RODO-2510 file (C-alpha; in nm, 4 decimals, decimal comma):
residues 401
     n   res          X          Y          Z
     1     m    12,8665    12,2860    10,6023
     2     t    12,8005    12,5131    10,3090
     3     t    12,6136    12,3721    10,0138
     4     e    12,7662    12,6175     9,7643
     5     p    13,0882    12,5553     9,5709
     6     p    13,3788    12,7961     9,6246
     7     t    13,3227    13,1109     9,4223
     8     q    13,6697    13,0949     9,2630
     9     i    13,5956    12,7710     9,0755
    10     v    13,6447    12,8130     8,7044
    11     p    13,4923    12,5572     8,4661
    12     l    13,7420    12,3104     8,3261
    13     p    13,8733    12,3871     7,9781
    14     l    13,7415    12,0592     7,8421
    15     s    13,3970    11,9337     7,9292
    16     v    13,1432    11,6673     7,8401
    17     p    12,7657    11,7092     7,8069
    18     l    12,5563    11,5752     8,0927
    19     a    12,3515    11,2785     7,9714
    20     e    11,9835    11,2600     8,0567
    21     r    11,9451    11,1174     8,4108
    22     e    12,3212    11,0734     8,4448
    23     t    12,4640    11,0139     8,7920
    24     g    12,7204    11,2472     8,9463
    25     f    12,9902    10,9831     8,9705
    26     s    12,9480    10,8912     8,6029
    27     f    12,9745    11,2558     8,5001
    28     m    13,2808    11,3105     8,7209
    29     s    13,4564    11,0051     8,5807
    30     r    13,3952    11,1187     8,2222
    31     l    13,4884    11,4790     8,2996
    32     a    13,8160    11,3704     8,4570
    33     a    13,9001    11,1433     8,1631
    34     r    13,8210    11,4234     7,9196
    35     n    14,0796    11,6408     8,0965
    36     g    14,3396    11,3665     8,1074
    37     v    14,3330    11,3003     8,4829
    38     s    14,1913    11,0331     8,7106
    39     s    13,8733    11,0860     8,9088
    40     r    14,0797    11,0667     9,2263
    41     l    14,3200    11,3391     9,1160
    42     l    14,0415    11,5663     8,9941
    43     g    13,8715    11,5318     9,3303
    44     l    14,1891    11,6048     9,5257
    45     n    14,2529    11,9225     9,3268
    46     y    13,9128    12,0662     9,4174
    47     d    13,8553    11,9290     9,7686
    48     m    13,5931    11,7011     9,6163
    49     p    13,6781    11,3368     9,6982
    50     f    13,5318    11,0950     9,4462
    51     k    13,3534    10,9110     9,7286
    52     s    13,1749    11,2318     9,8275
    53     v    13,0273    11,2453     9,4773
    54     v    12,9401    10,8740     9,4919
    55     d    12,7609    10,9468     9,8215
    56     g    12,5726    11,2363     9,6640
    57     e    12,7040    11,5015     9,9049
    58     i    12,5504    11,8257     9,7901
    59     t    12,8662    12,0369     9,8275
    60     a    13,0608    11,7955     9,6089
    61     i    12,7760    11,7809     9,3550
    62     r    12,7713    12,1604     9,3279
    63     t    13,1484    12,1799     9,2888
    64     l    13,1403    11,9112     9,0205
    65     s    12,8560    12,0861     8,8389
    66     a    13,0458    12,4149     8,8418
    67     l    13,3549    12,2455     8,6968
    68     g    13,1490    12,0898     8,4185
    69     s    12,9091    12,3831     8,3648
    70     v    12,5993    12,1679     8,4146
    71     n    12,2810    12,1988     8,6199
    72     p    12,3548    12,0811     8,9780
    73     e    11,9884    12,0060     9,0449
    74     q    11,9793    11,7508     8,7638
    75     v    12,2983    11,5869     8,8848
    76     a    12,1725    11,5745     9,2432
    77     k    11,8339    11,4318     9,1460
    78     w    11,9791    11,1247     8,9762
    79     t    12,2611    11,0606     9,2228
    80     a    12,1675    10,8553     9,5281
    81     s    12,2648    11,0491     9,8418
    82     h    12,3920    10,8491    10,1351
    83     r    12,1798    10,9083    10,4484
    84     n    12,3005    10,6438    10,6928
    85     r    12,4399    10,2922    10,6942
    86     s    12,1341    10,1404    10,5302
    87     s    11,9441    10,4065    10,3381
    88     h    11,9843    10,6447    10,0457
    89     r    11,7748    10,9142     9,8786
    90     l    11,7137    10,9204     9,5054
    91     c    11,4563    11,1281     9,3165
    92     g    11,3031    11,2306     9,6475
    93     e    11,2521    10,8697     9,7602
    94     t    11,4220    10,6654    10,0333
    95     f    11,5748    10,3333     9,9357
    96     h    11,7145    10,0752    10,1734
    97     g    12,0023     9,8306    10,1699
    98     m    12,1369     9,7508     9,8257
    99     s    11,8294     9,8808     9,6446
   100     v    12,0364    10,1551     9,4797
   101     r    12,3902    10,0518     9,5726
   102     n    12,4541     9,7031     9,4441
   103     p    12,7873     9,5433     9,3477
   104     v    12,6296     9,4538     9,0122
   105     i    12,5997     9,7538     8,7818
   106     k    12,3302     9,7217     8,5163
   107     g    12,2351     9,9346     8,2198
   108     c    12,0823     9,9550     7,8754
   109     p    12,3382     9,8558     7,6097
   110     l    12,1475    10,0434     7,3394
   111     c    12,1691    10,3701     7,5355
   112     l    12,5411    10,3154     7,5860
   113     k    12,5896    10,2325     7,2192
   114     e    12,4119    10,5563     7,1257
   115     d    12,6352    10,7478     7,3669
   116     a    12,9409    10,6203     7,1828
   117     q    12,7979    10,6803     6,8352
   118     d    12,6782    11,0335     6,9071
   119     h    13,0204    11,1655     7,0075
   120     t    13,3660    11,1879     6,8580
   121     r    13,5290    11,1200     7,1937
   122     p    13,6451    10,7722     7,2962
   123     p    13,3520    10,5478     7,3981
   124     e    13,4652    10,5279     7,7624
   125     q    13,4375    10,9066     7,7835
   126     a    13,1003    10,9137     7,6139
   127     m    12,9161    10,6274     7,7842
   128     a    12,7149    10,7429     8,0856
   129     l    12,5415    10,5566     8,3676
   130     r    12,1840    10,6698     8,4346
   131     g    12,0479    10,7093     8,7862
   132     h    11,7349    10,5011     8,7358
   133     w    11,9506    10,2062     8,6294
   134     m    12,0797    10,1941     8,9863
   135     v    11,7340    10,1123     9,1265
   136     k    11,6818     9,7445     9,2054
   137     h    11,3141     9,7610     9,1039
   138     v    11,3797     9,8938     8,7512
   139     f    11,4176     9,6352     8,4738
   140     l    11,3625     9,8055     8,1397
   141     c    11,4851    10,0996     7,9357
   142     m    11,1640    10,2737     7,8372
   143     k    11,3321    10,4440     7,5412
   144     h    11,4579    10,1297     7,3698
   145     r    11,2335     9,8641     7,5335
   146     h    11,5573     9,6837     7,6138
   147     p    11,6068     9,4937     7,9413
   148     l    11,8707     9,6344     8,1744
   149     v    12,1609     9,3900     8,1699
   150     p    12,4543     9,3351     8,4077
   151     l    12,7552     9,5370     8,2891
   152     w    13,0067     9,4515     8,5596
   153     r    13,0352     9,3396     8,9189
   154     e    13,2716     9,5125     9,1609
   155     s    13,2706     9,5009     9,5401
   156     n    13,5066     9,7987     9,5800
   157     l    13,2907    10,1107     9,5881
   158     i    13,5366    10,3440     9,4145
   159     l    13,6333    10,0985     9,1418
   160     r    13,2679    10,0153     9,0855
   161     y    13,1606    10,3728     9,0089
   162     d    13,4670    10,5038     8,8246
   163     t    13,2803    10,4439     8,5022
   164     s    13,5344    10,5587     8,2435
   165     q    13,7748    10,3004     8,3801
   166     r    13,5087    10,0284     8,3741
   167     f    13,3886    10,1181     8,0251
   168     t    13,7451    10,0980     7,8994
   169     d    13,7117     9,7226     7,9508
   170     h    13,3613     9,6879     7,8033
   171     a    13,3167     9,9630     7,5422
   172     a    13,4181     9,7514     7,2436
   173     a    13,1810     9,4680     7,3373
   174     l    12,8959     9,7130     7,3956
   175     v    12,9476     9,8833     7,0607
   176     q    12,9639     9,5462     6,8841
   177     g    12,6318     9,4430     7,0391
   178     d    12,7638     9,1669     7,2622
   179     f    12,5383     9,2841     7,5473
   180     d    12,2244     9,3199     7,3342
   181     q    11,9204     9,1123     7,4189
   182     e    11,5696     9,0701     7,2833
   183     t    11,3500     9,3706     7,3495
   184     r    11,0017     9,3542     7,5023
   185     e    10,7061     9,5862     7,5434
   186     f    10,6929     9,7755     7,8697
   187     t    10,4386     9,6713     8,1314
   188     d    10,2134     9,8933     8,3403
   189     y    10,4571     9,8408     8,6258
   190     d    10,7548     9,9498     8,4119
   191     q    10,5709    10,2663     8,3171
   192     w    10,4576    10,3351     8,6743
   193     i    10,8005    10,3168     8,8337
   194     d    10,9639    10,5180     8,5553
   195     n    10,7022    10,7925     8,5883
   196     r    10,7357    10,7861     8,9655
   197     l    11,1121    10,8411     8,9505
   198     e    11,0836    11,1102     8,6858
   199     n    10,7777    11,3024     8,8042
   200     g    10,7164    11,2002     9,1651
   201     r    10,3909    11,0779     9,3114
   202     a    10,0696    11,0654     9,1099
   203     d     9,7190    11,0100     9,2502
   204     g     9,6989    10,6287     9,2415
   205     w     9,6635    10,4145     9,5523
   206     l    10,0244    10,2942     9,5351
   207     d    10,1449    10,6514     9,5034
   208     q    10,0256    10,7167     9,8568
   209     h    10,3164    10,5029     9,9779
   210     p    10,6969    10,5359     9,9583
   211     l    10,8310    10,4005     9,6298
   212     h    11,0709    10,1404     9,7676
   213     a    10,8043     9,9938     9,9957
   214     g    10,5391    10,0022     9,7232
   215     a    10,7603     9,8356     9,4630
   216     t    10,8778     9,5732     9,7135
   217     f    10,5169     9,4967     9,8030
   218     c    10,4355     9,4512     9,4325
   219     f    10,7093     9,1893     9,4151
   220     l    10,6011     9,0099     9,7338
   221     l    10,2340     9,0098     9,6355
   222     g    10,3140     8,8989     9,2811
   223     y    10,5316     8,6186     9,4131
   224     a    10,2421     8,4996     9,6288
   225     l     9,9814     8,5249     9,3526
   226     l    10,1926     8,3348     9,1015
   227     r    10,1361     8,0274     9,3153
   228     l     9,7928     8,0177     9,1519
   229     e     9,9659     7,9573     8,8173
   230     i    10,2975     7,7857     8,8879
   231     s    10,4068     7,5668     9,1763
   232     a    10,7463     7,7287     9,2304
   233     p    10,7735     8,1065     9,1701
   234     s    11,1284     8,0794     9,3034
   235     s    11,2236     7,9062     8,9779
   236     i    11,1641     8,2256     8,7777
   237     p    11,5047     8,3517     8,6528
   238     r    11,6309     8,6820     8,7893
   239     e    11,6108     8,8427     8,4460
   240     d    11,2369     8,7649     8,4346
   241     r    11,1498     8,9047     8,7750
   242     w    10,9790     9,1974     8,6074
   243     a    10,6858     8,9590     8,5508
   244     i    10,6532     8,9036     8,9264
   245     y    10,6412     9,2798     8,9877
   246     q    10,3809     9,3205     8,7138
   247     t    10,1599     9,0457     8,8622
   248     g    10,1591     9,2180     9,1996
   249     y    10,1223     9,5670     9,0551
   250     e     9,8102     9,4769     8,8574
   251     v     9,6367     9,4021     9,1877
   252     a     9,8055     9,6514     9,4214
   253     r     9,7354     9,9485     9,1934
   254     k     9,3610     9,8941     9,2555
   255     g     9,3943     9,9363     9,6295
   256     e     9,3261     9,7554     9,9528
   257     s     8,9988     9,5898     9,8534
   258     a     9,1540     9,4253     9,5466
   259     i     9,4531     9,3119     9,7523
   260     r     9,2281     9,1475    10,0111
   261     k     9,0238     8,9696     9,7442
   262     s     9,3388     8,8280     9,5894
   263     l     9,4685     8,7090     9,9251
   264     q     9,1328     8,5436     9,9937
   265     k     9,1368     8,3686     9,6568
   266     l     9,4919     8,2514     9,7107
   267     q     9,4375     8,1047    10,0552
   268     q     9,1218     7,9177     9,9593
   269     r     9,2781     7,7637     9,6491
   270     t     9,6234     7,6746     9,7774
   271     a     9,5993     7,5952    10,1485
   272     t     9,4024     7,4862    10,4509
   273     p     9,3909     7,6786    10,7795
   274     q     9,5875     7,4020    10,9494
   275     q     9,8899     7,4886    10,7341
   276     g     9,8932     7,8418    10,8724
   277     p     9,9275     8,1819    10,6991
   278     k    10,3041     8,1502    10,6695
   279     a    10,2687     7,8427    10,4488
   280     t    10,0105     8,0172    10,2297
   281     f    10,1934     8,3487    10,1825
   282     p    10,5517     8,2326    10,2509
   283     l    10,7658     8,5206    10,1211
   284     l    10,5023     8,7906    10,1709
   285     y    10,4385     8,6805    10,5280
   286     e    10,8056     8,6335    10,6161
   287     r    10,9178     8,9734    10,4892
   288     l    10,6328     9,1750    10,6386
   289     a    10,6324     8,9851    10,9686
   290     h    11,0073     8,9918    11,0244
   291     d    11,2353     9,1711    10,7769
   292     y    11,0216     9,4874    10,7572
   293     a    10,8425     9,4533    11,0908
   294     t    10,9812     9,7790    11,2321
   295     d    11,0050     9,9772    10,9075
   296     p    10,7309    10,2442    10,9093
   297     d    10,7268    10,2574    10,5282
   298     f    10,5963     9,8998    10,5203
   299     m    10,3460     9,9367    10,8036
   300     p    10,0399     9,9947    10,5780
   301     f    10,1117     9,6736    10,3867
   302     r    10,1815     9,4829    10,7065
   303     d     9,8502     9,6062    10,8498
   304     i     9,6596     9,4902    10,5398
   305     l     9,7992     9,1390    10,5638
   306     r     9,7580     9,1189    10,9404
   307     s     9,3975     9,2390    10,9442
   308     h     9,3120     9,0156    10,6477
   309     i     9,4398     8,7089    10,8302
   310     l     9,2544     8,8043    11,1483
   311     e     8,9309     8,8488    10,9549
   312     t     8,9571     8,5346    10,7414
   313     w     9,1510     8,2782    10,9438
   314     p     9,0308     8,0615    11,2376
   315     l     9,3277     8,1431    11,4619
   316     g     9,3083     8,0224    11,8188
   317     v     9,4809     8,1103    12,1425
   318     g     9,8406     7,9948    12,1203
   319     d     9,8705     8,0531    11,7463
   320     e    10,1138     8,3162    11,6198
   321     l    10,0286     8,6057    11,3913
   322     m    10,3192     8,7962    11,2357
   323     g    10,5390     8,7457    11,5380
   324     d    10,2713     8,8127    11,8010
   325     p    10,0768     8,5494    11,9981
   326     v     9,7018     8,5279    11,9426
   327     e     9,5350     8,6052    12,2762
   328     r     9,1697     8,5662    12,1762
   329     r     8,9945     8,3583    11,9134
   330     q     8,7894     8,5724    11,6762
   331     l     8,6764     8,3095    11,4257
   332     h     8,5864     7,9441    11,4354
   333     s     8,5671     7,7041    11,1458
   334     v     8,3531     7,3924    11,1500
   335     i     8,6714     7,1955    11,2117
   336     t     8,8040     7,4068    11,5013
   337     a     8,4610     7,4262    11,6677
   338     s     8,4198     7,0515    11,6364
   339     k     8,7545     6,9937    11,8017
   340     e     8,6781     7,2294    12,0888
   341     t     8,3290     7,0971    12,1591
   342     g     8,3670     6,7325    12,0614
   343     v     8,0593     6,7644    11,8434
   344     d     8,0658     6,5618    11,5227
   345     q     8,1557     6,7852    11,2260
   346     r     7,8582     6,6739    11,0177
   347     r     7,6060     6,7452    11,2919
   348     l     7,7712     7,0748    11,3775
   349     r     7,7710     7,1851    11,0163
   350     k     7,4040     7,0977    10,9771
   351     l     7,3135     7,3130    11,2757
   352     l     7,5284     7,6078    11,1613
   353     e     7,3816     7,5983    10,8107
   354     a     7,0295     7,5847    10,9526
   355     r     7,1019     7,9023    11,1471
   356     k     7,2601     8,0594    10,8355
   357     l     7,5898     8,1075    11,0159
   358     i     7,7881     7,9442    10,7349
   359     s     7,7401     7,8924    10,3638
   360     p     7,6721     7,5447    10,2174
   361     e     7,9374     7,6098     9,9504
   362     q     8,2223     7,6513    10,1969
   363     p     8,4348     7,3496    10,2942
   364     d     8,4568     7,2715    10,6655
   365     a     8,8061     7,4185    10,6900
   366     w     8,6983     7,7580    10,5521
   367     a     8,3381     7,7664    10,6786
   368     l     8,3987     8,0463    10,9306
   369     f     8,1757     8,2117    11,1898
   370     d     8,2195     8,4543    11,4785
   371     a     8,3565     8,2748    11,7830
   372     e     8,2307     8,5237    12,0412
   373     d     7,8788     8,5562    11,9015
   374     t     7,8369     8,1789    11,8956
   375     s     8,0078     8,0980    12,2267
   376     h     7,6764     8,0341    12,4094
   377     l     7,5475     7,8249    12,1211
   378     l     7,8566     7,6060    12,1184
   379     a     7,8491     7,5687    12,4951
   380     s     7,4872     7,4554    12,4806
   381     l     7,5758     7,1739    12,2436
   382     v     7,7474     6,9759    12,5151
   383     t     7,5556     6,8469    12,8189
   384     y     7,7783     6,7475    13,1030
   385     l     7,6402     6,4483    13,3040
   386     p     7,7247     6,3279    13,6560
   387     a     7,9861     6,0535    13,6511
   388     k     7,7371     5,7895    13,7769
   389     n     7,5181     5,8550    13,4713
   390     i     7,7956     5,8230    13,2175
   391     r     7,8065     5,4396    13,2374
   392     g     7,6407     5,2936    12,9327
   393     k     7,6271     5,6259    12,7468
   394     t     7,7805     5,6636    12,4055
   395     l     7,9564     5,9790    12,2949
   396     h     7,6538     6,0871    12,0924
   397     d     7,4285     6,0376    12,3949
   398     t     7,6138     6,3159    12,5736
   399     v     7,5754     6,5590    12,2879
   400     a     7,2600     6,7659    12,2599
   401     v     7,2102     6,8731    11,9038
***
């Protein structure tokens, strides 16, 4: 299939300027309205179905750009292109599921109000949807410091993205300020994701990873870390989820070492090993262990969590780690070693501290030591006696400490 528009295409007699970061479907809807036709009819006349523009098909984008005399590369960049049933490409990044194609359309009301005020055309022909507004992980207009707000909800794909029709219903309310909310300063996360979409990858640790996976990990990590401050992160309203992303980003931006330190702090302050990793990192663990288990974009983050748990958790044979059974114990705690040997925890701890295998500051549950290196030591703590000699012995008589 050719990626060039037919050479005989002549620009339409009436046009509209392409807004900064405007999507192809928004531009097509406005262009059609400007020329007094529907998006559907405009598409039929030029073998350019509206859905092909919604899906970001390059031939349709080039045809549309030729009709409107605008730069096709700019239109293509900010229009999510449909790759397969569950993924899209936007700004050179792959997004999954509803990350860029959600029934709820959001936007900045101050941008839309400016669109209407800067032109003599009807507001529904002037108001433009921006491509970055489509991204699930974006929450703020960097220009106006205004939160992105829900504009409409529509399950039908064509009706959802025929923007001039949708703005016909909402233009008056937008101009009057009915959608306006309190502004806020942008966070480091807001700035990072905006720069990433605009300019591509930088040289930070998070920029080594795909954007959708990196932003999702910021949310999952932030959700976990907020348990240090509030008991129920799930109670945070959807409109305030930017704070969860920021919490995770502040740690994730510093790299793997900082992530591991935060996980260590979280597990020692909020849980005991007996509760298991899933109870300590509920959403983070669940998503990386199951939802994104086979997604290669999430593999680096999955590996960090998995190796951290292996290196800091007294998992035994029969336990489960991110969907896989544990086949060999790597670490013991005072509690697990006591259970396996039958040695009293206090006596066992005293011996381990004397040999500098554990720290006096660590509680029994988190006082960890290498299971393999101490296997002979633990075995030597129990003396097995012939049955005839057991009579009259107490439990402590059979333990050599």
